[in-house]
C-alpha positions as MATLAB code, in Angstrom:
seq = 'MHQPLRTRRPLILAAVMASMAMIAIEATIVSTAMPQIAGQLGDLHLYSWVFSSFLLAQTATTVIFGKLADTFGRKPVLLAGIAVFLVGSVLCGFAWSMPSLIVFRLLQGVGAGAIQPVGLTVIGDLYSVEERGKIQGYLASVWGVSSVVGPFAGGLIVADLSWSWIFWINLPIGLLAAAFFIRFLREEMAPRERSLDFAGAALFTLAVAALMVALTEIGTSGAPTVMAALGLCLVSGAAFFWREARALDPMMDLKLWSRRTLLTVNAATLLSGMSVIGLTTFLPMYVQGVLGQSALIAGFTLTAMVLGWPIGATIAAKNFARFGLRPTLLFGAVLLPIGALAFLVLSAGMSPLVAAAGSVVMGFGMGFLSTSAIVIVQSSVGWSERGAATASNIFSRNLGSTLGAAALGAVFNVGLQGAEGGAVAFDEIRRLLDGGGALAVDEAARSALEASLHLTFWGVFAIAAATLAAALLVPHVAHAASVPATAKAEPEDALTVGH';
ca = [
      16.148   29.648  -91.850;
      13.178   31.497  -93.372;
      10.424   32.504  -90.973;
       6.848   32.976  -92.308;
       4.870   36.247  -92.306;
       2.861   35.304  -89.055;
       5.921   35.042  -87.109;
       7.756   38.021  -88.176;
       4.940   40.422  -87.740;
       4.505   40.702  -84.472;
       8.475   41.669  -84.390;
       7.731   44.283  -86.809;
       4.968   45.587  -85.212;
       7.200   45.671  -82.014;
       9.556   47.783  -84.240;
       7.064   50.345  -84.985;
       6.094   51.084  -81.979;
       9.351   51.483  -80.780;
      10.227   54.012  -83.759;
       6.586   55.841  -82.805;
       7.520   56.053  -78.940;
      10.586   58.047  -79.975;
       8.396   60.588  -81.615;
       5.395   60.478  -79.514;
       7.644   60.975  -75.824;
      10.087   63.645  -77.459;
       6.885   66.282  -77.535;
       6.209   65.732  -73.830;
       9.866   65.041  -72.164;
      11.313   68.036  -74.234;
       8.618   70.423  -72.616;
       9.518   69.199  -69.222;
      13.271   69.848  -69.703;
      13.320   73.354  -71.666;
      13.103   75.474  -69.010;
      16.640   74.268  -67.521;
      17.693   74.135  -71.323;
      16.786   77.662  -71.863;
      18.225   78.737  -68.285;
      21.633   77.580  -69.919;
      21.867   78.024  -73.312;
      19.843   81.751  -73.165;
      17.875   83.399  -76.218;
      14.631   83.022  -74.037;
      13.085   84.928  -76.671;
      13.681   81.639  -79.193;
      12.093   79.127  -77.064;
       8.614   78.461  -79.102;
      10.998   77.543  -81.660;
      12.594   74.485  -80.603;
       9.479   73.242  -81.277;
       8.160   74.671  -84.333;
      11.000   73.673  -85.667;
      10.532   70.031  -85.181;
       6.723   70.297  -86.254;
       7.861   72.445  -89.531;
      10.350   69.943  -91.112;
       8.311   66.923  -89.655;
       4.732   68.514  -91.576;
       6.827   69.449  -94.568;
       8.495   66.081  -95.256;
       5.942   64.197  -94.437;
       3.785   63.531  -97.644;
       7.255   63.799  -99.482;
       8.706   60.511  -97.584;
       5.270   58.417  -98.276;
       5.848   59.163 -101.975;
       9.344   57.982 -101.360;
       7.829   54.967  -99.602;
       5.934   54.054 -102.863;
       8.527   54.115 -105.339;
      11.231   53.017 -103.510;
      10.099   50.671 -100.751;
       9.235   50.812  -97.086;
      12.256   49.489  -95.684;
      14.630   51.927  -96.846;
      13.074   55.251  -96.054;
      12.366   53.789  -92.598;
      15.650   52.917  -92.105;
      16.900   56.568  -93.537;
      13.983   58.369  -91.222;
      15.683   56.632  -88.380;
      19.282   57.474  -89.157;
      18.195   61.092  -89.786;
      16.396   61.176  -86.344;
      18.970   59.795  -84.618;
      22.010   61.494  -85.816;
      19.567   64.867  -84.712;
      19.015   63.586  -81.114;
      23.122   63.321  -80.996;
      23.471   66.433  -82.062;
      20.802   68.065  -80.147;
      22.571   66.632  -76.525;
      25.817   68.407  -77.836;
      23.811   72.259  -78.707;
      25.630   74.700  -77.515;
      22.924   77.517  -77.957;
      19.377   78.211  -78.680;
      19.843   78.493  -82.614;
      22.138   75.133  -82.865;
      19.155   73.295  -80.724;
      16.779   74.825  -83.322;
      18.710   73.355  -86.233;
      19.244   69.772  -84.548;
      15.295   69.642  -84.034;
      14.779   70.520  -87.781;
      17.091   67.578  -88.344;
      14.856   65.526  -85.903;
      11.961   66.754  -87.634;
      12.925   65.249  -91.177;
      13.573   61.814  -89.477;
      10.129   62.013  -87.891;
       8.255   63.051  -91.174;
      10.101   59.815  -92.526;
       9.334   57.295  -89.451;
       5.627   57.983  -88.806;
       3.746   57.946  -92.271;
       6.038   55.061  -93.251;
       5.703   53.194  -89.915;
       1.674   53.433  -90.127;
       1.876   52.059  -93.942;
       4.117   49.325  -93.067;
       1.147   48.179  -90.932;
      -1.424   48.757  -93.506;
       0.775   46.662  -95.828;
       0.704   43.398  -93.094;
      -2.487   43.460  -91.503;
      -6.076   42.933  -92.628;
      -8.711   45.624  -92.403;
     -10.060   43.414  -89.246;
      -6.815   43.475  -88.003;
      -5.629   46.868  -88.446;
      -7.965   48.509  -86.369;
      -6.921   46.163  -83.493;
      -3.494   47.322  -84.322;
      -4.107   50.847  -83.958;
      -5.126   50.717  -81.035;
      -1.914   49.725  -80.121;
      -0.053   52.396  -81.514;
      -2.953   54.772  -79.678;
      -1.391   53.630  -76.797;
       2.102   54.364  -77.368;
       1.016   57.921  -77.579;
      -1.078   57.709  -74.526;
       1.880   56.144  -72.228;
       4.168   58.547  -73.729;
       2.125   61.420  -72.514;
       2.260   60.319  -68.967;
       5.895   58.524  -68.814;
       7.716   61.709  -70.915;
       7.119   64.214  -67.982;
       8.165   62.044  -65.355;
      10.783   60.913  -67.321;
      11.832   64.737  -67.959;
      11.611   65.407  -64.431;
      13.939   62.444  -63.777;
      16.786   63.120  -66.328;
      16.649   67.259  -65.279;
      17.005   66.409  -61.667;
      19.821   63.458  -61.806;
      21.133   63.631  -65.165;
      22.156   66.411  -68.074;
      19.388   67.471  -70.093;
      21.429   66.045  -73.023;
      19.975   62.768  -72.096;
      16.415   63.730  -73.223;
      17.714   63.518  -76.483;
      20.580   60.738  -76.235;
      17.506   58.301  -74.714;
      16.736   57.898  -78.308;
      19.857   56.203  -79.288;
      19.101   52.377  -78.012;
      15.485   52.726  -79.090;
      16.441   53.789  -82.088;
      19.078   51.069  -83.302;
      16.574   48.157  -81.814;
      13.985   49.229  -83.931;
      16.176   49.648  -86.846;
      17.820   46.244  -86.168;
      14.411   44.625  -86.602;
      13.230   46.368  -89.543;
      16.831   44.600  -91.046;
      16.432   41.639  -89.871;
      12.178   40.834  -89.911;
      11.112   43.735  -92.869;
      11.266   41.966  -96.083;
      10.228   43.727  -99.517;
      10.704   42.698 -102.908;
      10.179   45.429 -105.279;
       9.611   44.949 -108.854;
      12.778   46.164 -111.222;
      11.445   49.633 -112.899;
      12.680   52.838 -113.591;
      12.328   55.474 -111.138;
      12.450   59.255 -111.021;
      12.360   61.816 -108.460;
      10.112   64.940 -108.202;
      13.167   67.296 -106.859;
      11.115   70.305 -108.145;
       8.216   69.381 -106.812;
       9.585   68.400 -103.190;
      11.345   71.695 -103.243;
       8.623   73.706 -103.660;
       6.055   72.157 -101.196;
       8.274   71.887  -98.689;
       8.996   75.510  -99.308;
       5.491   76.576  -99.155;
       4.469   74.370  -96.073;
       7.504   75.942  -93.894;
       6.372   79.795  -94.989;
       3.117   79.056  -94.298;
       3.758   77.610  -90.886;
       6.349   80.339  -90.126;
       3.571   82.581  -90.984;
       1.260   80.675  -88.667;
       3.724   80.398  -85.452;
       4.781   84.300  -85.829;
       1.200   85.562  -85.741;
       0.926   87.416  -82.801;
       4.819   87.330  -82.113;
       6.423   89.253  -84.673;
       5.592   92.409  -87.184;
       3.176   91.877  -89.667;
       6.008   92.525  -92.609;
       7.806   89.394  -91.227;
       4.035   87.503  -91.683;
       3.319   89.238  -94.645;
       6.744   88.217  -96.322;
       6.077   84.280  -95.275;
       2.572   84.204  -96.708;
       3.550   85.774  -99.544;
       6.524   83.314 -100.318;
       3.979   80.503  -99.396;
       1.737   81.712 -102.363;
       3.877   81.758 -104.337;
       5.862   78.579 -103.773;
       2.624   76.978 -103.431;
       1.489   78.203 -107.132;
       4.979   76.707 -108.739;
       4.298   74.028 -106.629;
       0.787   72.694 -108.174;
       1.770   74.041 -111.563;
       4.804   71.734 -111.494;
       2.582   68.953 -110.154;
       0.456   69.351 -113.249;
       2.966   68.643 -115.546;
       5.538   66.408 -113.798;
       5.720   62.966 -115.471;
       5.799   61.170 -111.908;
       4.622   64.069 -109.899;
       5.571   64.010 -105.709;
       2.057   64.337 -104.980;
      -0.250   63.066 -106.802;
      -3.589   65.195 -107.020;
      -5.806   63.107 -108.714;
      -5.441   60.980 -105.518;
      -5.927   63.886 -103.054;
      -8.911   65.091 -105.064;
     -10.795   61.595 -104.095;
     -13.899   62.012 -102.242;
     -12.865   59.470  -99.718;
      -9.585   61.053  -99.216;
     -10.666   64.558  -99.721;
     -13.496   64.163  -96.721;
     -11.461   62.071  -94.251;
      -8.787   64.229  -94.545;
     -10.751   67.416  -94.178;
     -12.503   65.740  -90.983;
      -8.780   64.782  -89.548;
      -7.518   68.640  -90.618;
     -10.355   69.944  -88.457;
     -10.218   67.508  -85.341;
      -6.572   68.300  -84.762;
      -7.287   71.668  -85.068;
     -10.110   71.336  -82.249;
      -7.784   68.860  -80.200;
      -4.794   71.340  -79.923;
      -6.945   74.326  -79.193;
      -7.718   71.944  -76.010;
      -4.518   71.316  -75.321;
      -3.277   74.640  -75.605;
      -5.765   76.736  -73.338;
      -7.332   74.494  -71.079;
      -4.457   74.147  -68.657;
      -4.707   77.877  -68.798;
      -8.147   77.930  -67.454;
      -7.831   75.085  -65.108;
      -4.956   77.167  -63.084;
      -5.945   81.058  -64.163;
      -9.660   80.842  -63.823;
     -10.316   77.726  -61.565;
      -7.698   78.459  -59.415;
      -6.168   74.451  -59.673;
      -2.630   73.557  -59.656;
      -0.328   72.886  -62.334;
      -0.920   69.014  -61.449;
      -4.675   69.303  -61.653;
      -4.597   71.036  -64.803;
      -2.200   68.234  -66.240;
      -4.814   65.749  -65.033;
      -7.592   67.000  -67.310;
      -5.383   67.069  -70.177;
      -4.421   63.363  -68.852;
      -8.018   62.480  -68.972;
      -8.093   62.896  -72.899;
      -4.827   61.599  -73.715;
      -6.083   58.097  -71.868;
      -9.573   58.314  -73.888;
      -7.712   58.376  -77.003;
      -6.168   54.796  -76.912;
      -9.140   53.640  -75.030;
     -11.701   54.785  -77.634;
      -9.047   53.375  -80.561;
      -9.420   50.004  -79.218;
     -13.115   50.087  -78.631;
     -13.606   51.368  -82.260;
     -10.892   48.693  -83.486;
     -13.059   45.805  -82.036;
     -16.265   47.026  -83.716;
     -15.142   47.675  -87.178;
     -16.452   44.166  -88.619;
     -19.509   44.770  -86.238;
     -20.811   48.391  -87.782;
     -18.302   49.405  -90.295;
     -15.780   51.847  -90.895;
     -17.823   55.012  -91.887;
     -20.421   54.520  -88.356;
     -17.546   54.089  -86.489;
     -15.671   57.368  -87.861;
     -18.955   59.252  -87.392;
     -19.453   57.950  -83.792;
     -15.738   59.365  -82.977;
     -16.950   62.985  -84.841;
     -20.075   63.248  -82.948;
     -18.340   62.792  -79.602;
     -15.717   65.867  -80.588;
     -18.743   68.411  -80.018;
     -20.511   66.760  -77.202;
     -17.224   66.854  -75.394;
     -16.631   70.440  -76.640;
     -19.810   71.219  -74.510;
     -18.577   70.730  -71.444;
     -15.828   73.256  -71.848;
     -19.035   76.160  -72.622;
     -20.450   75.390  -69.363;
     -17.237   76.348  -67.108;
     -16.783   78.877  -64.537;
     -15.139   80.095  -61.891;
     -15.800   77.829  -59.031;
     -16.730   74.941  -60.909;
     -14.881   71.666  -60.497;
     -12.025   70.768  -62.616;
     -14.047   66.979  -63.543;
     -16.205   68.797  -65.568;
     -13.290   69.891  -67.617;
     -11.395   66.028  -67.348;
     -15.025   64.521  -68.291;
     -15.241   66.700  -71.279;
     -11.578   65.731  -72.305;
     -12.679   62.037  -72.274;
     -14.963   62.289  -73.962;
     -12.928   64.590  -76.941;
     -10.254   61.375  -76.040;
     -12.618   59.073  -76.975;
     -13.858   60.899  -80.073;
     -10.295   61.219  -81.513;
      -9.546   57.621  -81.108;
     -12.730   56.546  -82.898;
     -12.352   59.063  -85.494;
      -8.433   58.986  -85.935;
      -8.437   55.368  -86.055;
     -11.165   54.951  -88.342;
      -9.994   57.716  -90.854;
      -6.184   56.106  -91.164;
      -7.698   52.825  -91.887;
     -10.363   54.230  -94.518;
      -7.318   55.970  -96.268;
      -5.148   52.752  -96.336;
      -8.165   50.779  -97.655;
      -9.349   53.048 -100.362;
      -5.965   52.706 -102.412;
      -3.457   49.864 -103.518;
       0.026   48.858 -102.437;
       1.289   51.823 -104.543;
      -0.135   54.362 -103.425;
      -0.863   53.635  -99.674;
       2.379   55.666  -98.586;
       1.174   58.705 -100.095;
      -2.387   57.841  -99.120;
      -1.355   57.288  -95.078;
       1.075   60.422  -95.211;
      -1.893   62.754  -96.828;
      -3.505   61.976  -93.372;
      -0.786   62.321  -91.204;
       0.239   65.500  -92.823;
      -3.554   67.074  -92.552;
      -3.648   66.293  -88.790;
      -0.208   68.384  -88.498;
      -1.397   71.410  -90.485;
      -4.628   71.052  -88.520;
      -2.743   71.341  -85.438;
      -0.580   74.149  -86.483;
      -3.576   75.885  -88.097;
      -5.590   75.055  -84.741;
      -2.958   76.828  -83.048;
      -2.450   80.051  -84.982;
      -6.051   80.343  -85.205;
      -7.442   79.863  -81.388;
      -4.821   81.511  -80.375;
      -5.681   84.767  -82.314;
      -9.097   84.241  -80.770;
      -7.484   84.641  -77.633;
      -5.684   87.313  -78.165;
      -8.797   88.839  -79.441;
     -10.671   88.323  -76.429;
      -8.059   89.412  -74.267;
      -7.715   93.053  -76.383;
     -11.386   93.248  -75.933;
     -11.834   92.687  -72.473;
     -14.188   94.826  -70.286;
     -12.285   97.823  -69.069;
      -9.915   97.699  -71.443;
      -7.151   95.414  -72.894;
      -5.431   93.631  -69.759;
      -1.390   93.492  -70.041;
      -0.251   90.172  -70.371;
       2.172   90.412  -67.533;
      -0.789   90.560  -65.333;
      -2.263   87.363  -66.700;
       1.451   86.238  -66.413;
       1.259   87.126  -62.520;
      -1.875   85.065  -62.205;
      -0.854   81.753  -63.908;
       2.360   81.919  -61.822;
       0.891   82.581  -58.471;
      -0.235   79.933  -55.889;
      -3.928   80.921  -55.358;
      -4.889   82.236  -58.648;
      -8.483   83.042  -57.972;
      -6.599   85.586  -55.083;
      -4.649   87.642  -57.311;
      -5.936   90.055  -59.434;
      -9.720   89.668  -60.378;
      -9.671   91.758  -63.207;
      -7.202   89.816  -64.878;
      -8.827   86.731  -63.911;
     -12.018   87.883  -65.573;
     -10.400   89.214  -68.802;
      -8.684   85.632  -68.780;
     -11.925   83.703  -68.158;
     -14.063   85.690  -70.786;
     -11.342   85.401  -73.140;
     -11.193   81.751  -72.939;
     -14.607   80.763  -73.172;
     -14.241   82.804  -76.575;
     -11.700   80.224  -77.398;
     -13.538   77.372  -76.133;
     -16.425   78.965  -78.596;
     -14.016   78.618  -81.632;
     -13.267   74.887  -80.036;
     -16.793   73.868  -80.192;
     -17.669   75.368  -84.036;
     -14.500   73.518  -85.079;
     -15.476   69.915  -83.481;
     -18.887   71.098  -85.469;
     -17.207   71.566  -88.292;
     -15.283   68.363  -88.243;
     -18.602   66.435  -87.524;
     -20.173   68.270  -91.058;
     -16.923   66.936  -92.983;
     -17.435   63.830  -91.267;
     -21.032   63.397  -92.763;
     -19.624   64.001  -96.170;
     -17.228   60.577  -96.260;
     -18.893   58.396  -98.411;
     -19.527   54.685  -98.114;
     -16.515   52.797  -97.349;
     -16.994   48.825  -98.861;
     -15.606   46.456  -96.718;
     -12.081   45.720  -97.765;
     -10.921   42.170  -97.979;
      -9.380   40.240  -95.218;
      -5.998   39.638  -97.545;
      -3.777   43.132  -97.328;
      -2.213   44.019 -100.713;
       1.077   42.787  -99.555;
       2.302   41.216 -103.069;
       4.854   43.445 -103.370;
       6.457   43.647  -99.873;
       5.860   39.611  -98.724;
       5.476   37.703 -102.249;
       6.441   34.440 -100.070;
       3.766   34.795  -97.541;
       1.019   36.792  -99.565;
      -1.320   33.473  -99.401;
      -0.633   32.966  -95.282;
      -2.057   36.634  -94.175;
      -5.307   37.169  -92.784;
      -7.890   35.041  -90.627;
];
């Protein structure tokens, strides 16, 4: 029996949230289990690549799958992404060595590269601008809940079961989401000749992968490795732009990316990703190593940001109609440097509540900014470009996270090398962080750590200020019609959508 779109939309939303939850929980649950995994598999020097490989594959393929969703429809690309992600999850659980785990995490990342942008594109297809903001708040809450549940679930699984189950728990979630998409998501693609820009996709993947390898390896590998990766990125990047300027149906529409709305919103998104990754990477180190607090307290200061994010997104969603998309985006951008100010005044002996307050403000800012950004991007294009536009925004945030981790990591290392009295050995810093009473361990190491982290926090503040500057360049966004462009996806129900 035919079900109207209004009846199916909540079920499709549930499927999108479930598929997003698989990706969101992966980061925190894997982090919790990795010490035990590394202990069993060995090759500790490859530890960071378990995380980097996932992010590399996801970032490199996001834009490709966004284009495929515009070409072949959302449903087949989503189902393919879920299938690849689940196959990667099963194989990760059977990994017999660290290199094999890294390869299987790459496969998971490819699946995530399809699920996240195409899932958000489906939301853009089915919900009007007024409704979409509220739904983005729901999706943001998935990430907030996952950040809290992930470490707890990971700890329980590692304690009572094999670590393989941190990957295998994705199976029932993914299969249920796929079943809902198959049953309730309907599309009617107009028959037309379709072509795939395989050369463009390959060159883009190679360029992004090389860039991320170079950024990941800065400070850990020798200069020849980093320079070779950068050289490969430049060569393949140049070949990619040459190819896209001449392709009949390019993988990446350069004209789409050059539009002022997308260009400025994506720039603000990239910079915001840089600022937040700096906070999540270095704030726990400051709380433990300088303030002398436990890992639990350090985690609380970050949880404050993660909880502020979905709350900010929900508030933003309820005020789109009242204040408009651009003012909501600007308000979020203003909150980022205001929140970053808290980290500039941190000092030894200060309460960790100051750090938590700064985290909450930045979390609110990201909730307002990221929710407004995705709605602006989706509202500025039609159905045939919405997948690519959505993917461009997600790609910008992921790339910003990688750039931020590399750039601010370099600032941190420079700070340590230039510490008063000469460079401080990393072993001393490690002992400082591992010690129970951090403040009582090594005063010289603590002082050097405090100085270098303050320099890093100045970098976070500068990037947050640059985010505000980019947001100010976003043009005025006309309020879109209440009825979303769903004619291709839901032709039989198009007139029933909206308020």
